[in-house]
DOLUM-811963 format. One line per field, with one value per residue (C-alpha): x, y negated, z. Coordinates in Angstrom, 1 decimal. Layout:
<atoms>
px [X:...]
py [Y:...]
pz [Z:...]
</atoms>
This chain:
<atoms>
px [-3.3:-2.4:0.4:0.5:3.5:4.6:3.4:-0.1:-0.2:0.6:-1.8:-4.5:-6.8:-6.4:-9.4:-9.7:-9.4:-12.4:-10.8:-10.3:-14.0:-14.9:-12.8:-14.1:-17.7:-18.9:-17.7:-18.4:-22.0:-22.4:-21.1:-23.1:-26.3:-25.4:-24.8:-28.1:-29.9:-28.2:-29.2:-32.8:-33.2:-31.4:-34.1:-37.0:-35.8:-35.4:-38.9:-40.5:-38.8:-40.0:-43.8:-43.6:-42.5:-45.1:-48.0:-46.7:-46.7:-50.5:-51.4:-49.9:-51.4:-54.9:-54.9:-53.4:-56.1:-55.4:-54.9:-54.6:-52.2:-54.0:-57.9:-59.0:-62.3:-60.7:-59.5:-55.8:-55.7:-56.7:-54.5:-51.3:-52.3:-52.5:-49.0:-47.6:-48.8:-47.4:-44.0:-43.8:-44.3:-42.0:-39.0:-37.2:-37.8:-35.7:-32.6:-33.7:-33.3:-36.4:-34.9:-34.3:-37.8:-39.2:-37.3:-38.3:-42.0:-41.8:-39.8:-42.7:-45.6:-43.6:-42.8:-45.9:-46.3:-43.5:-45.4:-48.6:-50.4:-50.5:-53.8:-55.7:-58.9:-58.9:-56.4:-54.6:-55.2:-58.8:-57.8:-57.1:-59.2:-62.0:-60.6:-57.3:-59.3:-60.5:-57.0:-55.6:-58.0:-56.7:-53.2:-53.6:-54.9:-51.9:-50.7:-50.0:-47.1:-47.8:-44.5:-44.2:-41.0:-39.6:-40.0:-36.7:-36.0:-34.0:-32.2:-32.7:-30.9:-31.6:-33.3:-32.0:-34.3:-34.1:-34.6:-31.5:-31.1:-33.9:-33.2:-35.6:-36.3:-39.1:-40.1:-38.4:-41.2:-41.8:-41.9:-45.7:-44.9:-43.1:-46.2:-48.6:-46.3:-46.7:-50.3:-50.7:-48.5:-50.6:-54.0:-55.3:-55.6:-59.3:-60.4:-60.9:-64.4:-64.8:-67.9:-69.4:-68.8:-72.0:-72.5:-73.2:-76.3:-75.5:-77.0:-74.8:-71.8:-72.4:-73.2:-69.9:-67.9:-69.0:-68.3:-64.6:-64.3:-65.6:-62.8:-60.1:-61.2:-61.1:-57.4:-56.4:-58.0:-56.4:-52.8:-53.1:-54.3:-51.4:-48.8:-50.5:-50.5:-46.7:-44.8:-41.4:-42.5:-45.0:-42.8:-42.7:-46.6:-45.9:-44.6:-47.6:-50.0:-47.8:-48.0:-51.7:-50.9:-50.6:-54.1:-55.0:-58.6:-60.2:-63.6:-61.9:-58.5:-58.8:-61.0:-58.2:-55.3:-57.0:-57.9:-54.1:-52.7:-54.6:-54.1:-50.3:-50.5:-52.2:-50.0:-46.7:-48.0:-48.9:-45.9:-42.9:-40.5:-40.0:-36.4:-34.6:-33.3:-29.6:-27.8:-25.6:-21.5:-19.3:-18.2:-21.6:-22.6:-19.8:-19.8:-22.1:-25.2:-28.3:-31.3:-33.4:-31.2:-30.7:-34.6:-35.1:-32.2:-34.3:-37.4:-35.9:-34.3:-37.5:-39.5:-37.4:-37.0:-40.8:-41.5:-39.1:-40.8:-44.2:-43.3:-41.8:-45.3:-47.1:-44.7:-45.4:-49.3:-48.8:-46.5:-48.8:-51.6:-49.5:-48.2:-51.6:-50.2:-52.0:-50.0:-50.1:-51.9:-55.0:-56.4:-57.2:-58.6:-57.3:-60.1:-59.3:-55.8:-56.9:-58.9:-55.8:-53.3:-55.7:-55.5:-51.7:-51.3:-53.4:-51.5:-48.1:-49.8:-50.5:-47.0:-45.5:-47.4:-47.1:-43.7:-41.3:-38.7:-38.4:-36.5:-37.2:-39.0:-36.9:-38.2:-41.8:-41.2:-39.8:-42.9:-45.2:-43.7:-44.3:-48.2:-48.8:-48.7:-50.8:-53.7:-56.0:-57.6:-58.3:-54.8:-53.3:-55.2:-54.6:-50.9:-50.9:-53.0:-50.5:-47.8:-49.3:-50.1:-46.6:-45.3:-47.9:-46.9:-43.0:-41.6:-38.0:-38.0:-36.2:-38.6:-39.9:-36.3:-36.5:-39.8:-39.0:-35.7:-37.6:-40.2:-38.0:-35.9:-39.3:-40.6:-37.5:-37.2:-40.7:-39.8:-42.3:-45.1:-46.9:-49.9:-50.3:-51.3:-47.6:-46.3:-49.3:-48.2:-45.3:-47.7:-48.1:-44.5:-43.8:-41.1:-41.2:-37.5:-34.2:-30.6:-29.4:-25.5:-25.0:-26.6:-25.8:-22.6:-24.2:-27.5:-26.2:-22.9:-22.5:-22.5:-19.0:-18.4:-16.1:-12.6:-11.3:-9.2:-12.2:-14.2:-11.6:-11.4:-14.9:-16.8:-16.6:-16.2:-19.9:-20.8:-17.9:-19.7:-23.2:-21.7:-19.9:-23.3:-25.3:-22.9:-22.9:-26.8:-26.6:-24.3:-26.5:-29.6:-27.8:-26.9:-30.4:-32.0:-33.7:-35.2:-33.6:-31.3:-32.5:-29.5:-30.1:-33.9:-32.9:-30.3:-32.8:-35.3:-32.7:-31.8:-35.6:-36.5:-33.4:-34.7:-38.3:-37.0:-34.8:-37.9:-40.0:-37.4:-36.9:-40.5:-40.5:-37.8:-38.4:-42.3:-44.0:-47.1:-47.2:-50.2:-47.8:-47.6:-50.3:-49.1:-45.6:-46.9:-49.1:-45.9:-43.6:-46.4:-46.3:-42.4:-41.4:-40.4:-37.9:-36.2:-32.5:-32.6:-30.2:-32.8:-35.6:-34.8:-34.9:-38.0:-40.0:-38.9:-40.3:-43.5:-44.1:-43.3:-45.7:-48.5:-47.9:-47.9:-51.6:-51.1:-52.4:-55.4:-57.1:-56.2:-52.9:-52.2:-53.4:-50.9:-48.2:-49.3:-49.3:-45.9:-44.4:-45.9:-45.0:-41.3:-41.4:-42.9:-40.2:-36.5:-37.5:-38.2:-34.5:-34.9:-36.0:-38.6:-41.8:-44.4:-47.0:-47.5:-48.7:-51.2:-52.3:-52.8:-55.0:-56.9:-57.7:-58.7:-60.7:-64.0:-63.1:-63.7:-66.2:-69.6:-71.1:-71.4:-67.9:-66.4:-62.8:-60.2:-62.1:-59.8:-56.6:-57.9:-58.4:-55.2:-53.5:-55.2:-54.0:-50.6:-50.6:-52.3:-52.5:-49.1:-47.3:-49.3:-46.2:-45.5:-49.3:-50.5:-54.0:-55.0:-54.4:-56.2:-59.3:-59.4:-59.2:-62.1:-64.5:-63.9:-64.2:-67.6:-68.8:-67.6:-69.6:-72.7:-72.2:-70.9:-72.5:-73.2:-70.1:-67.9:-69.5:-68.9:-65.3:-64.9:-66.7:-64.7:-61.4:-63.0:-63.3:-59.7:-58.6:-60.8:-59.2:-55.5:-56.2:-58.4:-58.6:-60.5:-63.7:-64.0:-65.7:-68.7:-69.0:-71.3:-68.8:-66.0:-62.3:-60.2:-60.4:-61.3:-64.1:-64.0:-63.1:-64.1:-63.2:-59.7:-57.5:-54.7:-55.6:-53.5:-54.8:-58.8:-59.8:-61.3:-61.3:-64.2:-66.7:-68.9:-69.6:-73.3:-73.1:-73.2:-76.9:-77.8:-76.2:-78.0:-81.1:-79.5:-81.5:-78.6:-78.5:-74.5:-74.2:-76.7:-74.9:-71.5:-72.9:-74.7:-71.4:-69.3:-71.9:-71.4:-67.6:-66.7:-66.7:-65.3:-68.0:-71.5:-74.8:-73.2:-70.2:-69.8:-70.0:-66.8:-67.2:-67.3:-65.0:-62.1:-62.1:-60.2:-61.7:-60.6:-61.8:-65.2:-65.2:-64.6:-67.1:-69.9:-69.1:-69.5:-72.8:-74.1:-73.2:-75.5:-78.1:-80.9:-84.0:-87.2:-89.6:-93.1:-94.8:-96.5:-94.8:-95.4:-93.4:-90.5:-89.5:-89.1:-87.1:-84.2:-81.0:-78.3:-75.2:-72.7:-73.5:-73.9:-75.5:-78.2:-78.8:-79.7:-81.8:-83.7:-84.5:-85.7:-87.9:-89.3:-90.0:-91.5:-92.5:-95.0:-98.6:-99.1:-96.1:-96.1:-95.6:-92.1:-90.3:-90.4:-86.6:-86.6:-89.6:-88.5:-85.1:-86.9:-89.1:-86.5:-82.7:-80.6:-77.6]
py [-136.0:-138.2:-137.4:-138.4:-140.0:-138.8:-142.2:-141.7:-138.2:-139.4:-142.1:-140.2:-138.7:-134.9:-132.8:-130.6:-127.0:-124.5:-123.3:-126.8:-127.6:-124.5:-125.5:-129.1:-128.8:-127.5:-130.4:-133.2:-131.9:-131.7:-135.4:-136.4:-134.9:-136.8:-140.1:-139.7:-139.0:-141.8:-144.3:-143.2:-143.6:-146.9:-148.0:-146.8:-148.5:-151.6:-151.3:-150.4:-153.5:-155.9:-154.6:-155.1:-158.8:-159.4:-157.7:-159.9:-163.1:-162.3:-161.7:-165.1:-167.0:-165.6:-165.9:-169.5:-172.3:-174.9:-178.7:-180.9:-184.0:-186.2:-186.8:-187.6:-189.0:-191.7:-195.1:-195.6:-198.6:-196.9:-194.1:-196.6:-198.3:-194.8:-194.1:-197.1:-196.5:-193.0:-194.2:-197.1:-194.4:-192.1:-194.4:-197.0:-199.9:-202.3:-200.6:-200.4:-203.4:-204.4:-203.2:-199.7:-199.5:-200.7:-198.0:-195.2:-195.9:-196.0:-192.7:-191.4:-192.2:-190.5:-187.3:-186.8:-183.5:-181.9:-182.1:-181.3:-177.7:-175.2:-173.5:-176.6:-176.1:-179.3:-181.0:-184.3:-186.3:-186.8:-187.6:-184.0:-182.2:-179.6:-176.4:-177.2:-176.9:-173.6:-172.3:-173.7:-171.8:-168.5:-169.7:-170.0:-166.5:-164.3:-161.9:-158.2:-156.9:-153.4:-152.2:-148.4:-146.8:-145.6:-142.0:-140.0:-137.4:-134.3:-133.0:-129.6:-127.5:-128.4:-126.3:-125.7:-125.0:-125.6:-129.5:-129.6:-130.0:-131.1:-132.5:-131.3:-133.3:-133.0:-135.5:-135.1:-134.0:-136.8:-136.1:-136.1:-136.9:-140.3:-141.2:-140.6:-142.6:-145.4:-145.2:-145.3:-148.5:-150.1:-149.4:-152.1:-150.9:-150.0:-149.6:-146.1:-145.6:-142.7:-140.8:-139.4:-135.4:-133.6:-130.8:-127.5:-125.4:-121.8:-120.2:-122.5:-121.8:-118.0:-118.5:-120.6:-117.8:-115.1:-117.2:-117.8:-114.2:-112.9:-115.2:-113.8:-110.3:-111.0:-112.5:-109.4:-107.1:-108.9:-108.9:-105.0:-104.2:-106.1:-104.4:-101.1:-101.3:-102.3:-102.1:-102.9:-106.2:-107.3:-106.5:-110.2:-110.2:-108.0:-111.2:-113.3:-110.7:-110.3:-114.2:-113.8:-112.1:-115.7:-116.8:-119.9:-120.6:-119.7:-118.4:-115.7:-115.3:-112.1:-110.3:-111.5:-110.3:-106.8:-106.4:-107.4:-105.0:-102.0:-103.1:-103.3:-100.0:-98.3:-100.0:-98.6:-95.1:-95.2:-97.1:-95.9:-93.4:-89.6:-90.5:-92.7:-96.0:-96.8:-100.0:-100.6:-100.7:-103.5:-101.3:-100.5:-104.2:-105.3:-102.6:-103.5:-101.8:-101.3:-103.7:-100.7:-99.7:-103.4:-103.7:-100.5:-101.8:-105.1:-103.2:-101.1:-103.9:-105.9:-102.9:-102.1:-105.6:-106.1:-102.9:-104.2:-107.5:-105.6:-103.4:-106.4:-108.2:-104.8:-104.8:-108.4:-107.9:-104.9:-107.1:-110.0:-107.8:-106.4:-109.6:-111.2:-114.6:-117.0:-118.9:-122.6:-122.5:-120.9:-119.4:-116.2:-115.6:-113.5:-110.8:-110.4:-109.5:-106.0:-105.3:-106.5:-104.4:-101.4:-101.9:-102.4:-99.0:-97.2:-98.5:-97.3:-93.8:-93.4:-94.5:-92.2:-89.0:-90.3:-91.6:-89.3:-89.2:-93.0:-95.9:-97.1:-93.9:-93.7:-97.5:-96.3:-93.4:-95.8:-97.9:-95.2:-93.0:-95.7:-95.9:-92.4:-93.1:-96.3:-97.3:-97.7:-94.2:-94.8:-96.1:-93.1:-90.7:-92.3:-92.0:-88.5:-87.1:-88.6:-87.0:-83.6:-84.2:-84.7:-81.7:-79.5:-80.7:-81.0:-78.0:-78.7:-80.0:-83.3:-85.8:-83.4:-83.4:-87.5:-87.7:-84.8:-86.6:-90.1:-88.3:-86.4:-89.4:-91.4:-88.8:-88.8:-92.5:-92.7:-90.1:-87.7:-90.0:-89.9:-88.5:-84.7:-85.3:-86.2:-82.8:-81.0:-82.2:-80.0:-77.0:-78.1:-77.6:-75.2:-73.2:-69.5:-68.5:-70.1:-69.3:-66.3:-66.6:-63.0:-62.4:-65.5:-64.2:-61.2:-62.7:-65.7:-64.0:-65.8:-63.2:-62.4:-61.6:-58.7:-59.3:-58.1:-55.6:-54.1:-53.9:-52.4:-49.6:-48.8:-50.2:-49.1:-51.5:-51.8:-52.2:-54.9:-56.7:-56.6:-57.4:-60.5:-61.9:-61.2:-63.1:-66.2:-66.0:-66.0:-68.9:-70.9:-70.1:-71.1:-74.5:-75.2:-74.3:-77.6:-76.3:-76.9:-73.9:-71.7:-72.2:-76.1:-75.1:-72.9:-75.3:-78.2:-75.9:-74.4:-78.2:-79.1:-76.2:-76.8:-80.3:-79.0:-76.2:-78.8:-81.1:-78.0:-76.9:-80.3:-80.5:-77.2:-78.0:-81.5:-82.1:-79.0:-81.0:-83.1:-83.3:-82.3:-78.8:-77.2:-78.6:-77.2:-73.7:-73.5:-74.8:-72.0:-69.4:-70.2:-70.4:-67.8:-65.4:-67.7:-68.4:-67.2:-64.1:-65.4:-67.7:-64.8:-63.6:-67.3:-68.2:-65.2:-66.0:-69.6:-68.6:-66.1:-68.6:-71.2:-68.4:-67.4:-71.1:-71.6:-75.1:-74.3:-74.2:-71.2:-72.1:-73.0:-69.7:-68.1:-69.9:-68.6:-65.1:-65.6:-67.1:-64.3:-61.8:-63.5:-63.7:-59.9:-59.0:-60.7:-60.3:-59.0:-55.7:-54.9:-56.0:-53.4:-55.9:-54.4:-57.2:-55.3:-58.4:-60.4:-57.6:-57.6:-61.3:-61.2:-58.2:-60.0:-63.4:-62.0:-62.7:-66.4:-67.1:-69.9:-68.4:-71.9:-73.6:-75.0:-71.3:-72.5:-70.0:-67.4:-67.8:-67.7:-64.3:-62.8:-63.7:-62.5:-59.2:-58.7:-59.5:-57.6:-54.3:-54.0:-55.0:-53.4:-50.0:-47.9:-49.6:-49.6:-46.6:-44.9:-45.8:-49.5:-49.4:-47.5:-50.2:-53.2:-51.8:-51.2:-54.7:-56.4:-54.6:-55.9:-59.7:-59.2:-59.0:-62.6:-64.8:-66.6:-64.4:-65.8:-64.8:-61.5:-60.8:-61.6:-59.4:-56.5:-56.7:-56.5:-53.4:-51.8:-52.5:-51.1:-47.8:-47.5:-48.2:-45.5:-43.0:-41.1:-43.7:-42.3:-40.4:-43.5:-42.8:-39.5:-39.1:-36.4:-37.7:-36.8:-36.0:-36.7:-40.1:-42.8:-45.7:-48.9:-51.9:-54.3:-53.2:-55.8:-53.0:-51.6:-48.6:-47.5:-48.2:-44.9:-46.0:-42.6:-41.6:-44.3:-44.8:-47.7:-48.1:-51.8:-51.0:-49.9:-53.2:-55.1:-53.1:-54.6:-58.3:-60.9:-61.5:-59.2:-59.0:-58.2:-55.6:-54.3:-54.3:-52.6:-49.7:-49.4:-48.7:-46.2:-44.4:-44.4:-47.1:-45.2:-46.5:-44.6:-43.8:-45.4:-46.9:-48.4:-52.2:-54.2:-55.3:-58.9:-57.9:-55.2:-57.2:-59.8:-60.2:-60.9:-64.5:-65.2:-63.8:-65.9:-69.1:-68.2:-67.5:-70.5:-72.7:-70.8:-71.5:-75.2:-75.5:-72.8:-74.8:-72.6:-74.5:-74.7:-74.2:-70.9:-70.8:-67.8:-69.7:-72.9:-70.9:-69.8:-73.2:-74.5:-72.1:-73.8:-72.2:-70.6:-68.0:-66.2:-62.6:-64.0:-65.6:-62.5:-60.6:-63.5:-63.5:-59.8:-60.6:-63.7:-61.4:-58.8:-61.1:-64.2:-63.0:-63.5:-60.0:-59.3:-57.6:-60.0:-60.7:-58.6:-60.4:-61.4:-62.8:-64.8:-66.3:-67.1:-69.0:-71.1:-72.0:-71.9:-72.8:-71.6]
pz [-15.0:-12.1:-9.9:-6.2:-4.5:-1.2:0.4:-1.2:0.3:3.8:3.6:2.2:5.1:5.1:5.3:8.5:8.0:8.6:12.1:13.2:12.4:14.4:17.5:17.5:16.4:19.8:21.7:19.0:18.9:23.0:22.8:20.0:22.0:25.1:23.3:21.6:24.9:26.5:23.8:24.2:27.8:27.6:24.9:26.7:29.9:28.1:26.4:29.9:31.4:28.8:28.9:33.0:32.5:30.0:32.4:35.2:33.2:32.0:35.6:36.8:33.9:34.6:38.2:38.3:38.2:35.2:36.6:33.5:33.8:31.6:31.5:27.7:28.9:31.1:29.5:28.5:30.6:33.7:32.9:32.6:35.9:37.8:36.2:37.2:40.8:40.8:39.4:42.0:44.9:43.2:42.2:44.2:42.2:44.1:42.7:39.0:36.4:34.4:31.2:32.6:34.0:30.6:28.7:31.1:30.6:27.0:27.0:29.3:26.7:23.9:25.8:27.6:25.9:27.9:31.3:29.6:31.0:28.4:29.9:29.6:27.5:25.6:23.6:24.7:21.7:20.7:17.0:16.1:13.6:14.7:13.3:15.1:18.4:17.3:16.4:19.5:21.6:20.1:20.3:24.2:24.7:25.9:23.5:24.1:22.4:20.8:20.1:19.0:19.6:16.3:15.7:15.8:13.1:13.4:10.2:9.3:6.7:3.2:0.6:-2.7:-5.7:-9.6:-9.2:-6.7:-2.9:-1.0:2.6:5.2:8.4:11.3:14.1:17.6:20.1:22.4:26.4:27.4:30.9:30.1:27.7:30.7:32.9:30.4:30.0:33.6:34.0:30.9:32.5:35.0:38.6:39.6:42.9:44.2:45.6:48.0:47.6:50.8:50.8:50.4:53.1:51.4:53.0:54.0:50.7:48.7:50.5:50.1:46.3:46.0:47.8:45.7:42.5:44.0:44.8:41.4:39.7:41.9:41.3:37.5:37.8:39.8:37.3:34.3:35.9:36.9:33.4:31.7:34.0:33.3:29.7:29.4:32.5:31.0:29.2:32.1:35.2:35.9:36.5:39.5:41.3:40.3:41.6:44.9:45.4:45.9:49.2:50.3:49.4:51.1:50.6:54.0:52.4:50.4:51.8:53.6:51.1:48.2:50.3:51.1:47.2:46.5:48.9:47.3:43.7:44.3:46.0:43.1:40.5:42.2:42.3:38.6:37.3:39.6:37.9:39.2:40.3:42.6:41.1:42.5:42.4:39.2:39.8:38.7:35.8:34.5:34.5:32.5:29.8:26.6:26.4:23.8:24.0:24.9:27.9:29.0:28.9:31.1:33.5:33.9:34.4:37.2:39.1:39.0:40.1:43.2:44.2:43.9:45.7:48.5:48.9:49.0:51.8:53.8:53.3:54.7:57.5:58.3:58.3:60.9:63.0:62.9:64.1:67.0:68.2:68.2:67.0:64.6:62.3:61.8:58.7:60.6:57.1:58.8:62.2:64.8:64.5:60.6:61.4:62.5:59.1:57.1:59.5:58.7:55.0:54.9:57.0:54.7:51.7:53.7:54.3:50.7:49.5:52.0:50.4:47.0:46.4:48.7:46.1:45.5:47.0:50.7:51.8:55.0:55.6:55.4:57.6:60.4:59.9:60.1:63.1:65.8:64.4:64.9:68.7:68.4:70.9:67.9:67.4:63.8:63.0:65.0:63.0:59.8:60.2:61.5:58.5:56.0:57.8:57.8:54.1:53.4:55.2:53.3:49.8:50.6:48.8:49.2:52.6:52.3:53.3:56.0:57.4:57.5:59.3:61.9:62.8:63.6:65.4:67.7:68.4:69.1:71.4:73.5:73.5:75.1:77.7:76.1:76.6:73.7:72.0:71.4:67.9:66.9:67.8:66.4:62.9:63.3:62.5:58.9:58.2:55.2:56.9:56.3:56.3:57.7:57.1:59.3:60.0:59.8:56.6:54.7:53.4:52.1:50.9:49.0:47.5:43.9:41.2:39.9:36.5:35.3:34.0:30.9:32.5:34.2:31.2:29.2:31.8:32.6:29.3:25.6:22.9:22.1:25.7:26.2:23.3:24.8:28.3:27.0:25.2:28.5:30.5:28.3:28.4:32.0:32.4:30.2:32.1:35.3:33.7:32.6:35.7:36.8:40.2:43.4:44.5:47.5:49.4:49.7:50.6:53.2:54.7:55.0:56.5:59.0:60.2:60.2:62.6:64.8:65.8:66.2:68.7:70.5:71.0:72.1:74.6:75.9:76.9:78.4:80.4:81.6:81.1:82.0:83.3:80.3:78.0:75.1:76.5:74.7:71.2:72.3:73.0:69.8:67.8:69.5:68.7:65.0:64.8:67.2:64.7:63.5:66.8:67.2:69.3:71.8:73.4:73.7:77.2:78.6:76.5:77.9:81.4:81.1:79.6:82.2:85.0:83.2:83.1:87.0:88.0:87.7:86.5:82.7:81.5:79.9:76.3:77.1:78.9:75.5:73.8:76.1:75.5:71.9:71.6:73.6:71.4:68.2:69.6:70.3:66.8:64.8:65.7:69.0:68.0:68.6:72.2:74.7:76.6:78.1:77.9:80.3:82.2:79.4:78.3:81.9:82.0:78.5:79.8:83.3:81.8:78.7:80.6:81.3:77.5:76.8:75.7:74.8:71.6:71.9:71.4:72.8:72.7:70.5:67.6:69.8:71.4:68.3:66.7:70.3:70.0:66.5:67.2:70.6:69.5:65.7:64.8:67.8:67.3:68.0:71.3:72.5:74.5:74.0:77.4:76.9:73.4:75.1:77.9:75.4:73.1:76.1:77.6:74.1:73.5:77.0:76.0:72.8:74.7:76.5:73.6:70.5:67.3:65.3:68.5:68.5:64.8:65.2:68.5:66.9:63.5:65.9:67.6:64.0:63.2:66.6:65.9:62.5:64.1:66.9:65.6:69.0:70.6:68.9:72.2:73.6:71.1:73.0:76.2:77.6:79.9:79.2:82.1:85.8:87.4:87.1:85.1:87.0:85.1:87.9:87.6:86.0:84.8:81.3:81.8:85.1:84.7:83.3:80.1:78.7:81.2:79.8:76.6:74.5:75.4:74.6:71.0:71.3:72.8:70.2:67.5:68.4:68.3:66.6:64.2:61.1:60.7:64.5:64.0:60.9:62.8:65.8:63.8:61.7:65.0:66.3:63.1:63.8:61.4:58.3:55.1:52.8:53.0:54.1:57.3:55.6:55.3:52.3:50.9:51.7:55.6:55.4:53.5:55.9:59.1:62.4:62.4:58.7:59.9:62.9:60.9:58.3:60.7:62.7:59.6:58.8:62.4:62.0:58.6:59.6:61.7:62.0:62.5:65.6:63.7:64.5:61.1:58.9:55.8:56.9:58.3:54.8:53.4:56.3:56.3:55.0:53.2:55.0:53.7:50.7:52.2:55.2:53.2:51.6:54.8:56.0:52.8:53.4:57.0:55.6:53.1:55.6:58.2:56.5:53.7:54.1:54.5:56.6:60.0:63.1:64.1:67.0:70.3:70.7:67.1:67.6:70.8:69.2:66.3:68.7:71.4:70.2:67.3:65.8]
</atoms>
């Protein structure tokens, strides 16, 4: 065994340890890679430089014309003479000796090959062999050097088997761009011949456009289906789809952009999660997480960013249309901007309704609210309908509160010069109860559990055991409850309603002659039962002054009456206020009701009568009820059948509510005095001294349901017996019957033909129980052996329409 000395150990190269190799391996590998790349670039540059020089030499040799210095056909004597002449011209012979001159001539003859032109086609010496001439021809042709760069090998990890270690290598891929550049340099330059562009006919242009459009549609469909199939993996394709919003082909630009806008809107509605995505904190970003969580985070970040960019694109489309500016590209005409803007607004409305919980919902609200007051009627209606839909489906009230705040600020900023439709959207709010300051402490007290001492005093051992288990279960149920608390809901509804009432009161105070007044009065009528009692007196005074001013239309005055009675029927029961002036106003103006096909105001009148008489039955005197029943029967003679049905249904309810009013069905007068129909005071018109003779006239009405109601009231409005109404008529309110027969009147169009057989086929379908009565009439009067129609019914069928 050999023993090394200390000197040998010092001289011997030490093998680096594994740790040192780990430290230095990364740096060495990077340096080695940089050196290798530098060598490759330098060799390629040298190779390209040589190739350029060779090509340049070949071009110069081909373009230059060969001029042979020696003519082999001429005699050598003449050649010598010519050379002598040239030498005499070129050299100053006076200054040279004869010996030197002779030496130069000898050298010139021997070294003639130095000045010979290499490109000459024939050899200088005629004594050469024939095969040498052929070889010279090939020798004189310029050669192209085909030098292929050596393939570089990458050494891989070796494989070990039974035979031993097998080294593994593979070729390094060559950059295709560099190869293309080399090929372009090698190829000779060709002259580019511009062909004249053929003009397409209109049919060919349309076919070409259809083809392009189909390709774009297929591309959009492929991207959308890929995103829907796996949103988390294909979230980057949203960007590719959104980039098609900048389509530059003028033939299909507008259509493609519309398709992309709608496709993205549907995609966002489908793939958006049911929660709001918040930005990550620095601590969350720095913590290590699983791959699944990281993938989900990347999906959420990509979704939020693309959704934001999409909303910005929609906003820009609307702005371009509003500003009426054509961009530099001129791909889209000024007329096409409106169509694009409409599609953008429609998409914004869909997202407003479908994603109230997601990010940037407030930004959408800020975009939509000004468009509710747009000059374009279609866009304004679209936005108003979207806001109404949002109010109807918003159960908690968070989204509704955001919209109400923006609308209130917008109306105030425009000095109340906005469309009435904006304020009519408030009627769709789902607010039925609000916080009352006095009762909140009593109603919403949190339930307290019993202490151990209280249990020990009051309960037995077994009862304490059951009580403990019950309290534990109650706590678990509270924790597991996912629905929003009632307190939060009431708080949001209260804040929303406060903003609504502030808007209404501002308009009543500052803009009483504004076109917004009907919408304000209608809104106050709906939410009057939720108004604070402190405002009741002032509000009733304002409403009465509006009625007395005479500036309101008939419908607006009806809204004032309705609002006043809604206030008094709710919390206003506590107040000692006599609304006699409102009763008088309604009684006086009943005959102003529109009797034409528009039926304006009938529904509001029916609602007012229900609030004024039925719901306040204890505060209404018998004289007042008799006067209203008599006037309503008179009014039923003048209006259309659907309005008559609603009025007679109201009379039926009043006769049930005030049983003593059946004296109007008697011919004998009660008490002293004479009925004064022209008097506008219902308390003093002596209605007890008249009879409802109008019901006998209505009994012969051409409409079967009016006939039935009239016969029912003449019989005293019984609930049983032959004169009782069917359940489908008796269970409906007056307003519901009016609306049902209004729709039936719109769909029922009797024919003008006088032939009985044709009439039966022409009758259209209306309400279910209405059709039953009409079918009975048709069977009675339209069969082949039927009796002739009554005079009034025949005249109606020939001259008028429902």
